KERO-170315 format. One record per residue (C-alpha): residue in one letter; residue number from 1; x, y, z. Coordinates in steps of 0.25 Angstrom, whole numbers, m for minus. Layout:
BEGIN
[rec a,NUM,[X,Y,Z]]
...
END
This chain:
BEGIN
[rec m,1,[372,349,398]]
[rec s,2,[381,346,386]]
[rec i,3,[379,353,372]]
[rec q,4,[378,345,360]]
[rec r,5,[387,352,350]]
[rec k,6,[387,349,335]]
[rec k,7,[399,357,331]]
[rec p,8,[393,365,320]]
[rec y,9,[407,371,315]]
[rec g,10,[402,373,301]]
[rec k,11,[410,381,291]]
[rec c,12,[421,384,302]]
[rec r,13,[423,370,306]]
[rec y,14,[436,370,298]]
[rec l,15,[442,379,309]]
[rec l,16,[440,369,320]]
[rec q,17,[447,358,311]]
[rec r,18,[458,368,307]]
[rec y,19,[462,373,321]]
[rec y,20,[458,361,329]]
[rec p,21,[461,349,321]]
[rec d,22,[462,340,333]]
[rec y,23,[450,346,339]]
[rec e,24,[448,341,354]]
[rec n,25,[435,346,360]]
[rec d,26,[432,349,375]]
[rec y,27,[424,336,377]]
[rec t,28,[436,328,372]]
[rec r,29,[445,335,383]]
[rec f,30,[434,333,394]]
[rec k,31,[433,319,390]]
[rec s,32,[448,316,393]]
[rec i,33,[446,323,407]]
[rec i,34,[434,315,410]]
[rec n,35,[440,301,405]]
[rec e,36,[451,303,415]]
[rec l,37,[441,305,427]]
[rec v,38,[430,294,424]]
[rec q,39,[435,280,428]]
[rec p,40,[428,267,427]]
[rec g,41,[416,265,436]]
[rec h,42,[415,280,439]]
[rec i,43,[401,287,440]]
[rec v,44,[401,300,432]]
[rec l,45,[391,311,432]]
[rec d,46,[390,319,418]]
[rec a,47,[384,332,424]]
[rec g,48,[376,339,413]]
[rec c,49,[378,327,404]]
[rec g,50,[368,333,393]]
[rec t,51,[365,325,381]]
[rec d,52,[380,321,377]]
[rec p,53,[381,314,364]]
[rec v,54,[389,301,364]]
[rec s,55,[400,308,356]]
[rec w,56,[404,316,369]]
[rec s,57,[405,303,377]]
[rec y,58,[417,303,387]]
[rec g,59,[418,288,387]]
[rec y,60,[417,285,402]]
[rec k,61,[402,280,401]]
[rec s,62,[408,266,398]]
[rec y,63,[415,265,411]]
[rec a,64,[408,275,421]]
[rec t,65,[394,278,425]]
[rec v,66,[390,291,419]]
[rec i,67,[378,299,424]]
[rec g,68,[373,311,416]]
[rec a,69,[365,322,423]]
[rec d,70,[359,334,416]]
[rec l,71,[346,342,417]]
[rec r,72,[343,339,402]]
[rec q,73,[331,330,398]]
[rec d,74,[338,325,386]]
[rec l,75,[349,317,392]]
[rec a,76,[346,303,386]]
[rec s,77,[355,306,374]]
[rec n,78,[367,306,383]]
[rec e,79,[373,293,381]]
[rec n,80,[386,296,389]]
[rec t,81,[380,293,402]]
[rec t,82,[376,280,410]]
[rec a,83,[364,287,416]]
[rec l,84,[357,301,415]]
[rec v,85,[351,309,426]]
[rec r,86,[343,322,424]]
[rec g,87,[347,331,435]]
[rec d,88,[352,345,439]]
[rec l,89,[367,346,441]]
[rec s,90,[364,355,453]]
[rec r,91,[356,344,460]]
[rec l,92,[362,331,455]]
[rec p,93,[353,318,458]]
[rec f,94,[365,310,463]]
[rec d,95,[371,306,476]]
[rec s,96,[384,313,482]]
[rec d,97,[397,307,478]]
[rec c,98,[392,298,467]]
[rec f,99,[400,302,454]]
[rec d,100,[415,300,451]]
[rec v,101,[415,310,440]]
[rec i,102,[406,321,436]]
[rec i,103,[408,328,423]]
[rec g,104,[401,341,417]]
[rec k,105,[403,345,402]]
[rec y,106,[399,359,400]]
[rec v,107,[390,360,412]]
[rec v,108,[396,370,421]]
[rec e,109,[393,382,413]]
[rec h,110,[378,379,414]]
[rec l,111,[378,378,429]]
[rec a,112,[370,390,435]]
[rec s,113,[375,386,449]]
[rec p,114,[388,378,447]]
[rec q,115,[392,377,461]]
[rec v,116,[379,369,464]]
[rec v,117,[382,360,453]]
[rec f,118,[397,358,457]]
[rec n,119,[392,355,471]]
[rec e,120,[383,344,466]]
[rec w,121,[394,338,457]]
[rec a,122,[403,338,469]]
[rec r,123,[393,331,478]]
[rec c,124,[391,320,467]]
[rec l,125,[405,318,465]]
[rec r,126,[412,307,473]]
[rec r,127,[425,310,481]]
[rec g,128,[436,311,471]]
[rec g,129,[426,312,460]]
[rec k,130,[428,322,448]]
[rec l,131,[420,333,442]]
[rec a,132,[424,336,427]]
[rec l,133,[419,348,420]]
[rec m,134,[421,354,406]]
[rec l,135,[416,368,405]]
[rec p,136,[418,381,397]]
[rec n,137,[426,392,403]]
[rec r,138,[418,404,406]]
[rec f,139,[430,413,402]]
[rec h,140,[430,408,388]]
[rec y,141,[424,417,377]]
[rec v,142,[413,407,374]]
[rec p,143,[408,406,388]]
[rec l,144,[410,421,390]]
[rec l,145,[401,424,378]]
[rec a,146,[391,413,383]]
[rec s,147,[390,420,397]]
[rec v,148,[386,433,391]]
[rec t,149,[376,428,381]]
[rec p,150,[362,423,382]]
[rec h,151,[358,409,381]]
[rec w,152,[351,411,368]]
[rec f,153,[364,415,362]]
[rec h,154,[370,402,367]]
[rec l,155,[359,394,360]]
[rec l,156,[361,402,347]]
[rec v,157,[376,399,347]]
[rec n,158,[374,385,351]]
[rec r,159,[364,383,340]]
[rec y,160,[374,388,330]]
[rec r,161,[384,378,336]]
[rec g,162,[374,366,334]]
[rec n,163,[369,365,348]]
[rec i,164,[354,363,352]]
[rec d,165,[347,373,362]]
[rec r,166,[345,362,372]]
[rec d,167,[359,360,373]]
[rec i,168,[363,374,377]]
[rec f,169,[362,378,392]]
[rec p,170,[363,391,399]]
[rec t,171,[377,394,403]]
[rec y,172,[382,401,416]]
[rec y,173,[397,399,417]]
[rec r,174,[397,400,432]]
[rec a,175,[408,390,435]]
[rec n,176,[416,390,422]]
[rec a,177,[429,395,426]]
[rec s,178,[441,390,434]]
[rec r,179,[439,399,446]]
[rec r,180,[424,396,447]]
[rec l,181,[426,381,445]]
[rec t,182,[436,381,456]]
[rec e,183,[427,388,466]]
[rec i,184,[415,379,463]]
[rec a,185,[423,367,464]]
[rec q,186,[429,371,478]]
[rec n,187,[415,374,482]]
[rec a,188,[410,360,478]]
[rec g,189,[421,353,485]]
[rec l,190,[428,350,472]]
[rec r,191,[442,352,467]]
[rec i,192,[447,355,453]]
[rec v,193,[457,344,449]]
[rec r,194,[458,348,434]]
[rec y,195,[455,360,426]]
[rec e,196,[458,363,411]]
[rec t,197,[454,373,401]]
[rec w,198,[454,371,386]]
[rec e,199,[451,380,374]]
[rec g,200,[445,372,363]]
[rec p,201,[442,376,348]]
[rec p,202,[433,389,347]]
[rec n,203,[421,382,341]]
[rec y,204,[411,392,346]]
[rec l,205,[418,402,336]]
[rec i,206,[418,393,324]]
[rec f,207,[407,401,318]]
[rec s,208,[417,411,313]]
[rec k,209,[431,408,308]]
[rec l,210,[437,421,314]]
[rec a,211,[431,418,327]]
[rec y,212,[436,404,327]]
[rec l,213,[450,408,324]]
[rec i,214,[450,418,335]]
[rec g,215,[445,406,344]]
[rec v,216,[456,398,339]]
[rec i,217,[466,408,343]]
[rec f,218,[460,410,357]]
[rec e,219,[460,394,359]]
[rec r,220,[475,394,355]]
[rec i,221,[479,405,365]]
[rec v,222,[471,400,377]]
[rec n,223,[475,386,376]]
[rec r,224,[489,389,375]]
[rec v,225,[490,400,386]]
[rec e,226,[487,394,399]]
[rec a,227,[485,408,405]]
[rec l,228,[472,409,396]]
[rec s,229,[467,395,400]]
[rec f,230,[455,402,407]]
[rec l,231,[450,406,394]]
[rec r,232,[449,392,388]]
[rec v,233,[435,388,386]]
[rec h,234,[435,373,391]]
[rec i,235,[437,370,406]]
[rec f,236,[439,356,410]]
[rec v,237,[439,354,426]]
[rec v,238,[439,342,435]]
[rec m,239,[435,343,449]]
[rec e,240,[437,333,460]]
[rec k,241,[429,330,473]]
[rec p,242,[439,328,484]]
[rec t,243,[440,314,490]]
[rec v,244,[441,320,504]]
END
């Protein structure tokens, strides 16, 4: 369910270069987490794999078996997997206890019934297996705005950002917060072993210099003040299926 972004920063691009000269994006951060988890010989499920371009490759395809699963019909362009399966995440066509690692990149916010999907992920994980997720925090200003605006507005904004309509899916944000993730994990028989938040550059505000500068100030504050970590946009979480 990934989104193919083209970064149309236009006339305000210099703001990104000025305030974030060593720009590190969310995918780079998530990649470092994934690469710690995936070991040679592992079988990995990329849940909601979408049509990820090679530029987003996490590199583990060379030493692990990567199965991509998504409801989309245009999965053939995804070259980051060993095999592709078209399937519903709430009814995965796999045996129980068959994956060492399951990853999900910006999938959770699109789940209408997240507990059902997490239960499926837990079923498919082997004992000691890891579920690694990257998702937006529902309490950040961008998801807050998205949660109170219609889908046509999301399409309009993403067209401006260079995305195509078929890459934009309805959002629900029914599991995109720390307390809710903890509750869902416990109900699925999983435990959280790593939880991080991070506020990146305010690229959604790059249409306006003033808005972007306000976003930069917000980013500097919430990244430095730990008490405000619940306002950071990116959540990186790793859950584990207990060995006993």
